[in-house]
C-alpha angles and dihedrals in degrees: 000000000000116000124214119259090238090065092051089047089055094045088049092053097042096043094042092232133142135229092274094057088047089053092049090049093049090047093052091046098248118147126220092253092060089052094050090045090057098054104125118248122218086253092051103069091152092067118092121226114274091246090056091040090057094044094050092048095045092048092048091050089048094052090045092052092048091049088052093049091050092050091050092052092053091051 
């Protein structure tokens, strides 16, 4: 489902993220509502900021896909 640019702009503003993080989120199939939902509250000190959360998840998925590609080449 394609989300309107207005929703992405709202998520960008509320989550304090840039175009690069928006691109990563779209690439991973996240939606703007999930980004807004994961904004840490003052009582949720264990949560990382949305920007770091996106980068961590993106890096993890990239490593996983590279590992799969290497395994497929070996077979």
